[in-house]
C-alpha positions in Angstrom: -106.5 10.8 -6.8 -110.3 10.9 -7.1 -112.5 13.0 -9.4 -112.3 15.8 -6.9 -108.6 16.5 -7.6 -106.4 16.6 -10.7 -102.7 16.7 -11.0 -100.8 18.8 -13.5 -97.4 20.4 -14.0 -96.8 24.2 -14.0 -93.5 25.9 -14.3 -91.8 22.5 -13.6 -93.7 22.1 -10.4 -96.3 19.4 -9.5 -99.6 21.0 -8.8 -103.1 19.9 -7.8 -106.4 21.4 -8.8 -109.1 20.8 -6.3 -112.8 20.7 -7.2 -113.4 23.5 -4.7 -111.9 25.8 -7.4 -108.5 26.0 -5.9 -104.8 25.3 -6.9 -102.5 23.6 -4.5 -98.6 23.4 -4.5 -98.1 20.4 -2.4 -94.3 20.7 -2.1 -94.7 24.1 -0.5 -98.0 23.2 1.3 -99.5 26.3 -0.4 -103.1 27.0 -1.5 -103.8 29.5 -4.3 -107.3 30.9 -4.6 -108.7 33.9 -6.4 -111.5 36.4 -6.1 -113.0 35.5 -2.7 -115.1 38.7 -2.6 -115.4 38.4 1.1 -118.6 40.0 2.5 -120.3 40.5 -0.8 -123.6 39.3 0.5 -123.5 41.7 3.4 -122.4 44.6 1.2 -125.5 43.9 -1.0 -127.8 44.0 2.0 -126.4 47.2 3.2 -127.4 48.7 -0.1 -131.0 47.4 0.3 -130.7 44.4 -2.0 -132.2 41.3 -0.4 -129.7 38.4 -0.8 -129.3 35.3 1.5 -126.9 35.4 4.4 -124.1 32.9 5.1 -121.8 33.2 2.1 -118.8 34.4 4.1 -119.0 31.6 6.6 -119.6 28.9 4.0 -116.6 30.0 2.0 -114.3 30.0 5.1 -115.6 26.4 5.9 -114.6 25.4 2.3 -111.1 26.8 3.0 -111.0 24.9 6.2 -111.6 21.7 4.3 -108.9 22.5 1.8 -106.4 23.1 4.6 -107.1 19.7 6.1 -107.3 17.9 2.9 -103.9 19.2 1.6 -102.0 20.0 4.8 -101.9 23.7 3.8 -99.5 26.0 5.7 -99.9 29.1 3.5 -102.7 30.6 1.5 -102.1 33.0 -1.4 -105.2 34.9 -2.4 -104.8 36.4 -6.0 -106.9 39.6 -5.5 -110.4 40.7 -4.7 -110.1 39.3 -1.1 -112.8 41.8 -0.1 -115.7 42.8 -2.3 -115.6 46.5 -1.2 -113.8 48.7 1.4 -115.5 48.1 4.7 -118.0 50.7 5.9 -118.5 50.9 9.7 -117.9 47.5 11.4 -119.4 44.9 9.1 -119.9 41.4 10.6 -117.9 39.7 7.9 -114.7 41.3 9.1 -115.3 40.0 12.6 -116.2 36.6 11.2 -112.9 36.6 9.3 -111.0 37.6 12.3 -112.5 34.8 14.4 -111.7 32.4 11.7 -108.2 33.6 11.5 -107.8 33.2 15.2 -108.2 29.4 14.8 -105.4 29.3 12.3 -102.6 31.3 14.0 -99.9 29.3 12.3 -101.2 29.7 8.8 -99.6 32.4 6.5 -102.1 34.4 4.6 -100.9 36.5 1.7 -103.2 38.8 -0.2 -102.4 40.3 -3.6 -104.6 43.4 -3.9 -107.2 43.3 -6.6 -109.2 46.0 -8.1 -112.1 45.5 -5.6 -109.9 45.8 -2.5 -107.2 48.3 -3.4 -108.7 50.9 -1.0 -108.5 48.3 1.8 -105.0 47.0 1.0 -102.5 47.9 3.7 -105.2 49.5 5.9 -107.8 46.9 6.9 -107.0 43.4 8.5 -103.3 44.1 8.4 -102.9 42.2 11.6 -104.2 39.0 10.2 -103.2 39.1 6.4 -100.0 40.1 4.6 -101.0 42.6 1.8 -99.1 42.8 -1.4 -99.9 45.9 -3.4 -99.3 44.6 -6.9 -97.7 41.3 -7.4 -95.8 38.7 -5.3 -93.0 36.3 -6.3 -93.3 32.8 -4.9 -90.7 30.4 -6.3 -91.3 30.1 -10.1 -94.6 31.8 -9.8 -95.6 35.5 -10.1 -98.7 36.0 -8.1 -100.9 38.9 -9.4 -104.5 39.7 -9.8 -104.8 40.7 -13.5 -103.8 38.1 -16.1 -100.6 38.9 -18.0 -97.3 37.3 -18.8 -94.2 38.2 -16.9 -90.4 37.8 -17.6 -90.1 37.0 -13.9 -92.0 33.6 -14.0 -95.2 31.8 -14.6 -98.2 34.0 -13.6 -101.0 32.9 -11.4 -103.9 35.3 -11.6 -107.7 35.7 -11.2 -110.0 38.7 -12.0 -111.8 37.3 -15.0 -113.9 34.7 -13.1 -113.6 32.5 -16.3 -116.4 30.2 -17.3 -117.3 28.2 -20.4 -120.6 26.9 -21.8 -121.0 23.2 -22.1 -123.4 21.9 -24.8 -125.2 18.6 -24.2 -127.9 16.7 -26.1 -131.4 17.9 -26.3 -130.2 21.6 -26.4 -128.9 21.3 -22.9 -126.6 24.1 -21.8 -124.4 24.6 -18.6 -122.0 27.3 -17.6 -119.1 26.1 -15.5 -116.1 27.8 -14.0 -112.7 26.8 -15.4 -108.9 27.3 -14.7 -107.7 28.8 -18.0 -104.1 27.9 -18.8 -102.6 30.2 -21.4 -98.9 30.7 -22.5 -97.1 31.7 -19.4 -100.2 32.4 -17.3 -103.0 30.6 -15.4 -106.3 32.2 -14.7 -108.0 30.7 -11.7 -111.8 30.6 -11.3 -113.4 32.8 -8.6 -113.4 31.0 -5.3 -116.3 33.0 -3.7 -119.7 31.3 -3.7 -121.5 34.6 -4.4 -119.7 35.6 -7.5 -120.6 35.5 -11.2 -118.5 34.5 -14.1 -117.4 35.8 -17.5 -117.5 33.5 -20.6 -114.1 33.2 -22.2 -113.0 32.6 -25.7 -109.9 30.4 -25.3 -107.2 30.1 -28.1 -106.7 26.7 -29.8 -103.6 25.9 -27.7 -105.0 27.0 -24.4 -105.9 24.3 -21.8 -109.1 24.4 -19.7 -109.9 22.6 -16.5 -113.6 22.7 -15.5 -115.2 22.5 -12.0 -118.7 21.2 -11.3 -120.6 18.7 -9.1 -117.5 18.3 -6.9 -115.4 17.2 -9.7 -112.5 18.8 -11.8 -111.6 17.5 -15.2 -109.6 18.6 -18.3 -111.8 19.8 -21.1 -111.0 18.2 -24.4 -109.8 20.7 -27.1 -112.1 21.3 -29.9 -110.9 19.9 -33.3 
């Protein structure tokens, strides 16, 4: 594998982290992503806040690339699929429907997050499979909010975890990470128009950082 992917074991399964801030389960041809926040740029513009267009289509093209690269047959989105409940007939819904029509054989499971609970089971029900709280997938418990579970290893999102890297000459950079805790993984936000929250990992936690089309394991601090 190159620098754009990294292998690791979770719950006894061989998994792959991709530099596009995604987790792949090759044995099941399954792609896990979190916090897409589809249509966030359009929601902001509807509120009179000037932000660039194109985020929705750019993120769907990133998913396209992941589908091809990893032979994906199923996508599991760990919450905050939509940024807000749709008002009227926003363009991003049609953009997603058009994209979905080109992937008719692809399963698309969405675990509802706090941003899209009003839409869960009501919007886009013909093109995605909504799960209201959590969804069991082999040894994994797919949910939005990080927590441990007696039912299996939790894959979650919600926190948009980032860490601050310190370089020479007072250089600083904030990068998204996949945060592995005891019994739980917190995936970084997938959406390109999303922020991040700086985390305070425990000594035994593992961090995998994403930047410049690379993914790497962050050394633990001594």
